[in-house]
py3Dmol code that shows the C-alpha trace and the ligand (Angstrom):
import py3Dmol

protein = """\
ATOM      1  CA  MET A   1     120.555  92.327  68.480  1.00  0.00           C
ATOM      2  CA  ILE A   2     120.860  91.650  72.222  1.00  0.00           C
ATOM      3  CA  VAL A   3     121.659  88.091  73.294  1.00  0.00           C
ATOM      4  CA  ALA A   4     121.331  87.091  76.963  1.00  0.00           C
ATOM      5  CA  VAL A   5     123.153  83.984  78.151  1.00  0.00           C
ATOM      6  CA  ASP A   6     122.486  82.890  81.739  1.00  0.00           C
ATOM      7  CA  GLY A   7     123.311  79.833  83.761  1.00  0.00           C
ATOM      8  CA  PRO A   8     125.158  78.474  86.782  1.00  0.00           C
ATOM      9  CA  ALA A   9     128.934  78.322  87.323  1.00  0.00           C
ATOM     10  CA  ALA A  10     130.878  76.167  84.833  1.00  0.00           C
ATOM     11  CA  SER A  11     127.792  75.447  82.713  1.00  0.00           C
ATOM     12  CA  GLY A  12     129.642  76.598  79.604  1.00  0.00           C
ATOM     13  CA  LYS A  13     127.781  79.898  79.336  1.00  0.00           C
ATOM     14  CA  GLY A  14     130.955  82.003  79.050  1.00  0.00           C
ATOM     15  CA  THR A  15     132.386  79.936  76.191  1.00  0.00           C
ATOM     16  CA  ILE A  16     129.023  79.937  74.452  1.00  0.00           C
ATOM     17  CA  ALA A  17     128.514  83.694  74.897  1.00  0.00           C
ATOM     18  CA  ARG A  18     131.987  84.442  73.511  1.00  0.00           C
ATOM     19  CA  ALA A  19     131.351  82.193  70.492  1.00  0.00           C
ATOM     20  CA  ILE A  20     127.980  83.839  69.794  1.00  0.00           C
ATOM     21  CA  ALA A  21     129.636  87.265  70.028  1.00  0.00           C
ATOM     22  CA  ARG A  22     132.329  86.188  67.551  1.00  0.00           C
ATOM     23  CA  HIS A  23     129.784  84.679  65.194  1.00  0.00           C
ATOM     24  CA  TYR A  24     127.632  87.827  65.038  1.00  0.00           C
ATOM     25  CA  ARG A  25     130.568  90.244  65.537  1.00  0.00           C
ATOM     26  CA  LEU A  26     128.991  91.701  68.643  1.00  0.00           C
ATOM     27  CA  PRO A  27     130.706  93.055  71.762  1.00  0.00           C
ATOM     28  CA  HIS A  28     130.585  90.690  74.731  1.00  0.00           C
ATOM     29  CA  LEU A  29     130.416  91.309  78.476  1.00  0.00           C
ATOM     30  CA  ASP A  30     131.089  88.619  81.056  1.00  0.00           C
ATOM     31  CA  THR A  31     129.095  90.186  83.894  1.00  0.00           C
ATOM     32  CA  GLY A  32     130.516  87.734  86.438  1.00  0.00           C
ATOM     33  CA  LEU A  33     133.800  89.630  86.109  1.00  0.00           C
ATOM     34  CA  LEU A  34     132.177  92.744  87.593  1.00  0.00           C
ATOM     35  CA  TYR A  35     131.158  90.855  90.745  1.00  0.00           C
ATOM     36  CA  ARG A  36     134.566  89.176  90.815  1.00  0.00           C
ATOM     37  CA  ALA A  37     136.265  92.601  90.617  1.00  0.00           C
ATOM     38  CA  VAL A  38     134.169  93.784  93.572  1.00  0.00           C
ATOM     39  CA  ALA A  39     135.200  90.650  95.479  1.00  0.00           C
ATOM     40  CA  ALA A  40     138.918  91.087  94.709  1.00  0.00           C
ATOM     41  CA  THR A  41     138.809  94.747  95.744  1.00  0.00           C
ATOM     42  CA  LEU A  42     137.040  93.862  98.978  1.00  0.00           C
ATOM     43  CA  LEU A  43     139.616  91.154  99.767  1.00  0.00           C
ATOM     44  CA  ASP A  44     142.526  93.517  98.990  1.00  0.00           C
ATOM     45  CA  ARG A  45     141.059  96.051 101.407  1.00  0.00           C
ATOM     46  CA  GLU A  46     140.459  93.332 104.009  1.00  0.00           C
ATOM     47  CA  LEU A  47     136.768  94.190 104.252  1.00  0.00           C
ATOM     48  CA  ASP A  48     133.878  91.884 105.184  1.00  0.00           C
ATOM     49  CA  ALA A  49     131.917  90.363 102.262  1.00  0.00           C
ATOM     50  CA  GLU A  50     128.887  89.727 104.466  1.00  0.00           C
ATOM     51  CA  LYS A  51     128.562  93.460 105.215  1.00  0.00           C
ATOM     52  CA  GLU A  52     126.613  95.227 102.515  1.00  0.00           C
ATOM     53  CA  ALA A  53     128.339  98.595 103.132  1.00  0.00           C
ATOM     54  CA  ASP A  54     131.791  96.994 102.734  1.00  0.00           C
ATOM     55  CA  ALA A  55     130.727  95.294  99.514  1.00  0.00           C
ATOM     56  CA  VAL A  56     129.150  98.465  98.093  1.00  0.00           C
ATOM     57  CA  ALA A  57     132.317 100.444  98.912  1.00  0.00           C
ATOM     58  CA  SER A  58     134.240  97.931  96.766  1.00  0.00           C
ATOM     59  CA  THR A  59     132.175  98.600  93.636  1.00  0.00           C
ATOM     60  CA  ASP A  60     134.606 101.458  92.829  1.00  0.00           C
ATOM     61  CA  PHE A  61     137.122  98.831  91.625  1.00  0.00           C
ATOM     62  CA  ASP A  62     140.000  99.701  89.311  1.00  0.00           C
ATOM     63  CA  GLU A  63     138.971  99.009  85.672  1.00  0.00           C
ATOM     64  CA  ALA A  64     142.344  97.357  84.991  1.00  0.00           C
ATOM     65  CA  LEU A  65     141.301  94.610  87.393  1.00  0.00           C
ATOM     66  CA  LEU A  66     138.767  93.302  84.857  1.00  0.00           C
ATOM     67  CA  ALA A  67     141.647  91.962  82.743  1.00  0.00           C
ATOM     68  CA  ASP A  68     143.469  90.405  85.707  1.00  0.00           C
ATOM     69  CA  ASP A  69     143.751  86.592  85.563  1.00  0.00           C
ATOM     70  CA  ARG A  70     143.516  86.506  89.341  1.00  0.00           C
ATOM     71  CA  LEU A  71     139.758  87.104  89.039  1.00  0.00           C
ATOM     72  CA  LYS A  72     139.423  83.492  87.858  1.00  0.00           C
ATOM     73  CA  ASP A  73     140.485  82.141  91.265  1.00  0.00           C
ATOM     74  CA  ASP A  74     137.861  80.029  92.956  1.00  0.00           C
ATOM     75  CA  ARG A  75     138.167  81.957  96.206  1.00  0.00           C
ATOM     76  CA  ILE A  76     137.265  85.128  94.336  1.00  0.00           C
ATOM     77  CA  GLY A  77     134.308  83.342  92.687  1.00  0.00           C
ATOM     78  CA  LYS A  78     133.056  82.330  96.092  1.00  0.00           C
ATOM     79  CA  VAL A  79     133.345  85.842  97.550  1.00  0.00           C
ATOM     80  CA  ALA A  80     131.751  87.215  94.346  1.00  0.00           C
ATOM     81  CA  SER A  81     128.733  85.055  95.031  1.00  0.00           C
ATOM     82  CA  ILE A  82     128.505  86.509  98.574  1.00  0.00           C
ATOM     83  CA  VAL A  83     128.853  90.173  97.539  1.00  0.00           C
ATOM     84  CA  SER A  84     126.461  89.726  94.609  1.00  0.00           C
ATOM     85  CA  ALA A  85     123.628  88.789  96.990  1.00  0.00           C
ATOM     86  CA  HIS A  86     123.599  92.358  98.416  1.00  0.00           C
ATOM     87  CA  PRO A  87     120.862  94.390  96.672  1.00  0.00           C
ATOM     88  CA  LEU A  88     122.910  97.620  96.770  1.00  0.00           C
ATOM     89  CA  VAL A  89     125.860  95.936  95.054  1.00  0.00           C
ATOM     90  CA  ARG A  90     123.568  94.759  92.260  1.00  0.00           C
ATOM     91  CA  ALA A  91     122.044  98.238  92.017  1.00  0.00           C
ATOM     92  CA  ALA A  92     125.511  99.807  91.751  1.00  0.00           C
ATOM     93  CA  LEU A  93     126.405  97.580  88.772  1.00  0.00           C
ATOM     94  CA  LEU A  94     123.029  97.650  87.022  1.00  0.00           C
ATOM     95  CA  GLN A  95     123.302 100.741  84.820  1.00  0.00           C
ATOM     96  CA  ARG A  96     126.718  99.802  83.525  1.00  0.00           C
ATOM     97  CA  GLN A  97     125.393  96.432  82.328  1.00  0.00           C
ATOM     98  CA  ARG A  98     122.219  97.958  80.839  1.00  0.00           C
ATOM     99  CA  ARG A  99     124.268 100.550  78.940  1.00  0.00           C
ATOM    100  CA  PHE A 100     126.449  97.773  77.547  1.00  0.00           C
ATOM    101  CA  ALA A 101     123.377  95.777  76.483  1.00  0.00           C
ATOM    102  CA  GLN A 102     121.724  98.762  74.830  1.00  0.00           C
ATOM    103  CA  GLN A 103     124.680 100.027  72.816  1.00  0.00           C
ATOM    104  CA  PRO A 104     123.976 100.598  69.116  1.00  0.00           C
ATOM    105  CA  GLY A 105     124.272  97.375  67.121  1.00  0.00           C
ATOM    106  CA  GLY A 106     123.640  95.169  70.120  1.00  0.00           C
ATOM    107  CA  ALA A 107     125.670  92.973  72.445  1.00  0.00           C
ATOM    108  CA  VAL A 108     126.025  89.580  74.061  1.00  0.00           C
ATOM    109  CA  LEU A 109     126.051  89.412  77.866  1.00  0.00           C
ATOM    110  CA  ASP A 110     126.436  86.404  80.095  1.00  0.00           C
ATOM    111  CA  GLY A 111     125.646  86.059  83.780  1.00  0.00           C
ATOM    112  CA  ARG A 112     122.830  85.011  86.081  1.00  0.00           C
ATOM    113  CA  ASP A 113     120.169  87.688  85.610  1.00  0.00           C
ATOM    114  CA  ILE A 114     120.694  88.982  82.070  1.00  0.00           C
ATOM    115  CA  GLY A 115     117.440  87.634  80.640  1.00  0.00           C
ATOM    116  CA  THR A 116     115.429  88.435  83.771  1.00  0.00           C
ATOM    117  CA  VAL A 117     116.758  91.813  84.994  1.00  0.00           C
ATOM    118  CA  ILE A 118     119.498  93.391  82.859  1.00  0.00           C
ATOM    119  CA  ALA A 119     118.006  92.854  79.400  1.00  0.00           C
ATOM    120  CA  PRO A 120     114.463  91.492  79.790  1.00  0.00           C
ATOM    121  CA  GLY A 121     113.721  92.577  76.211  1.00  0.00           C
ATOM    122  CA  ALA A 122     116.700  90.678  74.718  1.00  0.00           C
ATOM    123  CA  ASP A 123     116.152  89.295  71.207  1.00  0.00           C
ATOM    124  CA  ALA A 124     117.392  85.854  72.209  1.00  0.00           C
ATOM    125  CA  LYS A 125     117.801  84.353  75.675  1.00  0.00           C
ATOM    126  CA  LEU A 126     119.648  81.141  76.402  1.00  0.00           C
ATOM    127  CA  PHE A 127     119.728  79.378  79.744  1.00  0.00           C
ATOM    128  CA  VAL A 128     122.747  77.092  79.789  1.00  0.00           C
ATOM    129  CA  LYS A 129     122.895  74.265  82.294  1.00  0.00           C
ATOM    130  CA  ALA A 130     124.775  71.042  83.052  1.00  0.00           C
ATOM    131  CA  THR A 131     124.645  68.653  85.993  1.00  0.00           C
ATOM    132  CA  PRO A 132     126.597  69.701  89.122  1.00  0.00           C
ATOM    133  CA  MET A 133     128.895  66.639  88.713  1.00  0.00           C
ATOM    134  CA  ILE A 134     129.820  67.581  85.171  1.00  0.00           C
ATOM    135  CA  ARG A 135     130.293  71.249  86.026  1.00  0.00           C
ATOM    136  CA  ALA A 136     132.544  70.254  88.941  1.00  0.00           C
ATOM    137  CA  GLN A 137     134.591  68.002  86.620  1.00  0.00           C
ATOM    138  CA  ARG A 138     135.079  70.894  84.187  1.00  0.00           C
ATOM    139  CA  ARG A 139     135.968  73.381  86.903  1.00  0.00           C
ATOM    140  CA  HIS A 140     138.315  70.873  88.582  1.00  0.00           C
ATOM    141  CA  ALA A 141     140.191  70.232  85.314  1.00  0.00           C
ATOM    142  CA  GLU A 142     140.422  73.982  84.700  1.00  0.00           C
ATOM    143  CA  LEU A 143     141.827  74.650  88.180  1.00  0.00           C
ATOM    144  CA  ARG A 144     144.320  71.757  87.917  1.00  0.00           C
ATOM    145  CA  ALA A 145     145.513  73.122  84.585  1.00  0.00           C
ATOM    146  CA  ARG A 146     146.190  76.406  86.344  1.00  0.00           C
ATOM    147  CA  GLY A 147     148.334  74.643  88.947  1.00  0.00           C
ATOM    148  CA  SER A 148     145.779  74.220  91.746  1.00  0.00           C
ATOM    149  CA  THR A 149     145.834  71.041  93.876  1.00  0.00           C
ATOM    150  CA  VAL A 150     142.242  71.426  95.072  1.00  0.00           C
ATOM    151  CA  SER A 151     140.297  68.150  95.446  1.00  0.00           C
ATOM    152  CA  PHE A 152     137.328  67.214  93.273  1.00  0.00           C
ATOM    153  CA  ASP A 153     135.072  66.922  96.335  1.00  0.00           C
ATOM    154  CA  LYS A 154     135.908  70.454  97.411  1.00  0.00           C
ATOM    155  CA  VAL A 155     135.144  71.803  93.919  1.00  0.00           C
ATOM    156  CA  LEU A 156     131.820  69.924  93.840  1.00  0.00           C
ATOM    157  CA  ALA A 157     130.866  71.199  97.314  1.00  0.00           C
ATOM    158  CA  ASP A 158     131.743  74.776  96.260  1.00  0.00           C
ATOM    159  CA  ILE A 159     129.653  74.476  93.086  1.00  0.00           C
ATOM    160  CA  ARG A 160     126.667  73.226  95.073  1.00  0.00           C
ATOM    161  CA  ALA A 161     127.060  75.995  97.679  1.00  0.00           C
ATOM    162  CA  ARG A 162     127.322  78.631  94.942  1.00  0.00           C
ATOM    163  CA  ASP A 163     124.215  77.265  93.154  1.00  0.00           C
ATOM    164  CA  GLU A 164     122.306  77.378  96.414  1.00  0.00           C
ATOM    165  CA  ARG A 165     123.387  80.968  97.204  1.00  0.00           C
ATOM    166  CA  ASP A 166     122.824  82.234  93.660  1.00  0.00           C
ATOM    167  CA  SER A 167     119.376  80.698  93.297  1.00  0.00           C
ATOM    168  CA  THR A 168     117.945  81.471  96.740  1.00  0.00           C
ATOM    169  CA  ARG A 169     118.989  85.133  97.134  1.00  0.00           C
ATOM    170  CA  SER A 170     116.123  87.620  97.225  1.00  0.00           C
ATOM    171  CA  GLN A 171     117.511  89.956  94.550  1.00  0.00           C
ATOM    172  CA  ALA A 172     117.799  88.734  90.953  1.00  0.00           C
ATOM    173  CA  PRO A 173     118.192  85.030  91.801  1.00  0.00           C
ATOM    174  CA  LEU A 174     119.537  82.646  89.183  1.00  0.00           C
ATOM    175  CA  ARG A 175     116.443  81.558  87.315  1.00  0.00           C
ATOM    176  CA  MET A 176     115.502  80.854  83.738  1.00  0.00           C
ATOM    177  CA  ALA A 177     113.500  83.666  82.114  1.00  0.00           C
ATOM    178  CA  ASP A 178     110.043  82.528  80.944  1.00  0.00           C
ATOM    179  CA  ASP A 179     110.995  83.205  77.320  1.00  0.00           C
ATOM    180  CA  ALA A 180     114.501  81.693  77.466  1.00  0.00           C
ATOM    181  CA  VAL A 181     115.484  78.500  75.659  1.00  0.00           C
ATOM    182  CA  LEU A 182     117.231  75.800  77.628  1.00  0.00           C
ATOM    183  CA  LEU A 183     120.556  74.384  76.484  1.00  0.00           C
ATOM    184  CA  ASP A 184     121.854  71.432  78.482  1.00  0.00           C
ATOM    185  CA  THR A 185     125.589  71.064  77.776  1.00  0.00           C
ATOM    186  CA  SER A 186     126.106  68.029  80.067  1.00  0.00           C
ATOM    187  CA  PHE A 187     126.782  65.631  77.218  1.00  0.00           C
ATOM    188  CA  LEU A 188     127.847  68.027  74.477  1.00  0.00           C
ATOM    189  CA  SER A 189     131.372  68.834  73.328  1.00  0.00           C
ATOM    190  CA  ILE A 190     132.272  72.526  73.288  1.00  0.00           C
ATOM    191  CA  ASP A 191     131.875  72.640  69.501  1.00  0.00           C
ATOM    192  CA  ALA A 192     128.500  70.893  69.592  1.00  0.00           C
ATOM    193  CA  ALA A 193     127.260  73.194  72.375  1.00  0.00           C
ATOM    194  CA  VAL A 194     128.346  76.292  70.442  1.00  0.00           C
ATOM    195  CA  GLN A 195     126.704  75.101  67.220  1.00  0.00           C
ATOM    196  CA  ARG A 196     123.505  74.306  69.062  1.00  0.00           C
ATOM    197  CA  ALA A 197     123.551  77.726  70.784  1.00  0.00           C
ATOM    198  CA  ILE A 198     123.964  79.565  67.479  1.00  0.00           C
ATOM    199  CA  ALA A 199     121.159  77.485  65.935  1.00  0.00           C
ATOM    200  CA  LEU A 200     118.903  78.405  68.870  1.00  0.00           C
ATOM    201  CA  VAL A 201     119.704  82.125  68.501  1.00  0.00           C
ATOM    202  CA  GLU A 202     119.016  81.880  64.748  1.00  0.00           C
ATOM    203  CA  ALA A 203     115.689  80.130  65.356  1.00  0.00           C
ATOM    204  CA  ARG A 204     114.661  82.645  67.992  1.00  0.00           C
ATOM    205  CA  THR A 205     115.536  85.736  65.979  1.00  0.00           C
ATOM    206  CA  ALA A 206     113.940  84.279  62.818  1.00  0.00           C
ATOM    207  CA  ALA A 207     110.755  83.564  64.760  1.00  0.00           C
ATOM    208  CA  LYS A 208     110.738  87.133  66.122  1.00  0.00           C
ATOM    209  CA  ALA A 209     111.327  88.590  62.666  1.00  0.00           C
ATOM    210  CA  GLY A 210     108.329  86.634  61.420  1.00  0.00           C
ATOM    211  CA  THR A 211     106.052  87.893  64.200  1.00  0.00           C
ATOM    212  CA  PRO A 212     103.785  90.673  62.939  1.00  0.00           C
TER     213      PRO A 212
END
"""
ligand_1 = """\
21
LIG
O 129.920 83.706 86.323
P 130.916 83.794 87.439
O 131.217 82.491 88.100
O 132.154 84.536 87.053
O 130.192 84.719 88.540
C 130.706 84.878 89.843
C 129.550 85.161 90.789
O 129.001 86.446 90.479
C 128.374 84.188 90.673
O 128.474 83.067 91.533
C 127.174 85.033 91.033
O 126.936 85.001 92.398
C 127.595 86.434 90.659
N 126.935 86.905 89.453
C 125.678 87.444 89.576
N 125.039 87.976 88.496
C 125.614 87.955 87.297
C 126.906 87.376 87.114
C 127.530 86.838 88.231
O 125.133 87.463 90.674
N 124.976 88.510 86.272
"""
view = py3Dmol.view(width=600, height=400)
view.addModel(protein, "pdb")
view.setStyle({"model": 0}, {"cartoon": {"style": "trace"}})
view.addModel(ligand_1, "xyz")
view.setStyle({"model": 1}, {"stick": {}})
view.zoomTo()
view.show()
């Protein structure tokens, strides 16, 4: 079974995807980490994120980087959103994500274009959203807990800028797949959101199983 979980930054999609993977004992890939690893590599090499060639050259990142906590930094998230808009960067990371999705037994992937581009034939597709204010509150609390002194207004402005960049780019923009189900986590606790997500996956796969 392939489960696609898409949505904007801090919508809760990562937590939900991990919980679905645990529930069904499936491997999970946070595809945002791949773009973040490209961004970190580009910054380490002091290259220019706006230049497609520089960003593509940084797709040869060190695999160990994927486990590095530094990838969670907001600056890296911002640069990830710039490098991910380059078509050749997306092309360079495409096969790796497709292979992960198509492994025997299935997988759960979360990102922006899983249901639309990476795994359009996924058995269940969730589109997770929450209001920008609520997502900024979550991200702000997360950053404060990690020792950052960033202001709420800055976090909110960054979230809005990232939404705008991710949804207006020409290649694989953030958009809900036609056959995805919407899950708004704005007023749900983590537990409630996870339970709802699993119920939606169950309903979707049961409906598919019943289709002749
Ligand atoms: O999900 P996360 O915030 O870690 O993603 C970082 C950035 O990577 C996003 O803002 C987005 O621009 C990009 N991304 C993407 N496609 C994905 C996953 C992430 O373009 N499937």
